[in-house]
C-alpha positions as CSV (number, residue, x, y, z in Angstrom):
1,M,-33.4,26.5,56.1
2,I,-36.3,25.0,54.0
3,E,-37.5,27.0,51.1
4,Y,-41.2,26.9,50.3
5,L,-42.6,27.6,46.9
6,D,-45.1,30.4,47.0
7,L,-48.1,28.9,45.1
8,T,-50.1,32.1,45.0
9,D,-49.0,33.0,41.5
10,A,-47.8,29.5,40.4
11,T,-48.2,28.5,36.8
12,F,-50.2,25.4,35.9
13,E,-46.9,23.6,35.2
14,E,-45.5,24.6,38.6
15,L,-48.7,23.4,40.3
16,C,-48.5,20.1,38.5
17,A,-44.9,19.6,39.5
18,H,-45.6,20.6,43.1
19,F,-48.5,18.1,43.5
20,G,-46.9,15.4,41.3
21,Y,-49.8,15.6,38.9
22,T,-49.7,14.5,35.2
23,P,-52.2,16.7,33.3
24,K,-54.9,15.0,31.3
25,G,-55.4,18.1,29.1
26,R,-59.2,18.1,29.5
27,P,-61.9,18.8,32.1
28,V,-62.0,16.3,34.9
29,S,-65.0,14.7,36.5
30,T,-65.9,14.8,40.2
31,K,-64.4,11.4,40.7
32,E,-61.1,12.5,39.0
33,A,-61.0,15.8,40.9
34,A,-61.6,13.9,44.2
35,S,-58.7,11.6,43.3
36,M,-56.5,14.6,42.7
37,A,-57.3,15.8,46.3
38,D,-57.1,12.2,47.7
39,V,-60.6,12.3,49.1
40,H,-63.8,10.3,48.5
41,P,-66.0,11.6,45.6
42,M,-68.8,12.1,48.1
43,T,-66.6,14.3,50.2
44,F,-65.7,16.4,47.1
45,E,-69.5,16.7,46.3
46,A,-70.0,17.9,49.9
47,Y,-67.3,20.6,49.3
48,R,-69.1,21.7,46.2
49,A,-72.6,21.8,47.9
50,R,-71.1,23.9,50.7
51,G,-69.3,26.2,48.3
52,E,-66.0,25.2,49.7
53,G,-64.6,23.4,46.7
54,P,-63.0,24.6,43.4
55,R,-64.9,26.3,40.6
56,F,-67.0,23.8,38.6
57,F,-68.9,23.7,35.3
58,Q,-72.3,22.2,34.6
59,P,-73.3,22.3,30.9
60,P,-77.0,23.5,30.6
61,G,-79.5,20.7,30.5
62,T,-77.1,18.1,32.0
63,R,-76.3,16.7,35.4
64,R,-72.6,16.3,34.7
65,I,-70.1,18.3,36.7
66,W,-66.7,19.2,35.3
67,Y,-63.6,20.9,36.8
68,A,-60.7,22.5,35.1
69,E,-57.5,20.8,36.3
70,V,-55.9,24.2,37.1
71,D,-58.9,25.1,39.3
72,V,-58.6,21.9,41.3
73,L,-54.8,22.4,41.7
74,R,-55.2,26.1,42.7
75,W,-57.9,25.1,45.2
76,L,-55.5,22.6,46.7
77,A,-52.8,25.2,46.9
78,S,-55.1,27.7,48.5
79,G,-55.0,25.6,51.7
80,S,-51.2,25.8,52.0
81,K,-49.8,26.6,55.5
82,L,-46.4,26.6,57.2
83,N,-47.8,25.5,60.6
84,T,-51.0,24.2,62.2
85,S,-51.8,27.6,63.9
86,E,-51.6,29.5,60.7
87,A,-54.7,30.4,58.7
88,A,-54.8,29.0,55.1
89,A,-53.5,31.3,52.4
């Protein structure tokens, strides 16, 4: 029987190991976050515009968007399923 890691309460370190991600230790840009999710940056921007992506930060008076690495990894993990007919976690 295959054992699946419950990512609901996973630590940042467990999420990094699960996704094979090496932490940068700083906020990441949209381009970097999109790379983590293996999607085009414009796709990631569309997720943000529809309110479907991870939490993001925009410093006042700037156009820059930043993501916390843990938020991107938790967002990725929130879509985990065991089969195609199951709703995301």
